[in-house]
Steps between C-alpha positions, in 0.01 A plus 500: 500500500191291430379575147141514627566785744534875441643766728333818619747692281387312189132556576551870571662544158219306327203634697351699208546230237152459338568128462562455874234347725578539872299284739466520877443139612477562877255292702269737695614337825865574414463878450727684745347775710535834323525348152128434451413614148856618432663373183757558228402738221277338234461180706180296495377266770523129417211344693622142535232407753189612311600521133791260449405201715230241437223619733314170467798286595511318832846633584616863515721661233418228245613588146206652307352377176652620173186708436518667842872574457442649155222725631717626784791573265275690260374720782862582590574596139759225460617419147720217377795739466450680833787521745358409841659590834342368820569611855393451861465792736746333736795299369412180312188294566212476250678644195683175405163322485376756246827477308459121486137530389596720205789270409261207514266652239787580264591861586877519538566874523405510868713599800501550878602828661770395746421633847154623406348835590694532825832490313360735235426753775831435679686568174340845481235448233158662520169328558145608414170470684285323241522206260480566128139459386539651152633187327300394195392136477692277260406202284750270673465129424679196641611263223628209709313172436570388857697598811790274599634693799236396753505179701214348696455244778492196272833594337669552837367169631606313187858628520538517877786247503672628186866599524470720190187697591552684828245701696644807673295657780531877559325511839671559833694221665246494783206435270701249295618309809163523679644698791270800446132533414382537143329838449201312358341384823342191345832360372785324674855613434751265339628437151462295185707179533851527350468876445785740578458814708652833397310782674446781250662743743835327438519634142436862606711763672369840608193459279700415186615177341843375603782490245548195278806403704295504821210317337726220379578430865130500588422252221828306533343164594244519221762597241698190596190283456472618137122442474303500175220701660449713808146541629475797735239496775399710802169566675288605202736557206619856571842483670588188299543740207765694695717188508432423134609847393807485728609177332464626143861610451666205671290188428407419140256210539124517446325695778134482594267610780278275708208741482299356788815450708470394866138617523395255231737221605400506867131520415500213248729287716271548801754689711228691679458598864 
């Protein structure tokens, strides 16, 4: 099993650990009917849209400043030695982005709850009606001098013909191949030249990550290419992180995220309607 994933059984046994920080990363638009406000005991809400994205950036979901990230972590009571578990209300969607964000700032003791809240409920574990608001603020500080896990438009353009640096697109085949409309009405569909398409849904099964054996088949072509770096992309940098996490056990090269993804690429390349 992926070393970055925990089961509902593991979380249930650890739920009262004072060192555990449990975060609900669900986008408001992704909350299933009937689960509004419902959460796992002691969980806090991780507000990626308003507290952990750069609100002044041109593109949505842009990685925040170090200062903004620190402030958000302090409000959640996160310490350097905290064990962090992140989940979505339904399956896997936003949680890998949060996992990647924490990894990027140097926190390694961070995990995804496989299957999210829906699997937690299906496995017979209780939920509560309110998020934990009793957490005391911490003095958390990020010590990294710089962040080397984020790629931007100029990097992608510079290496667009490289055989060693490969861009992998997590969007649907229709959006990649320009056979369906982009959800952002001002943008055309299509893809970055020379990029490879692996829809993020291909690494999931019943709301959980596939086994390593299954994932090796999904990434077979890329494994054979033996790249020095994989840059994962999508629409705005969210589902790209699903692919990155899925590849962790089976591909050992450097892995980064194109934070602006197709939204930035299409905008800067003039692929507008």
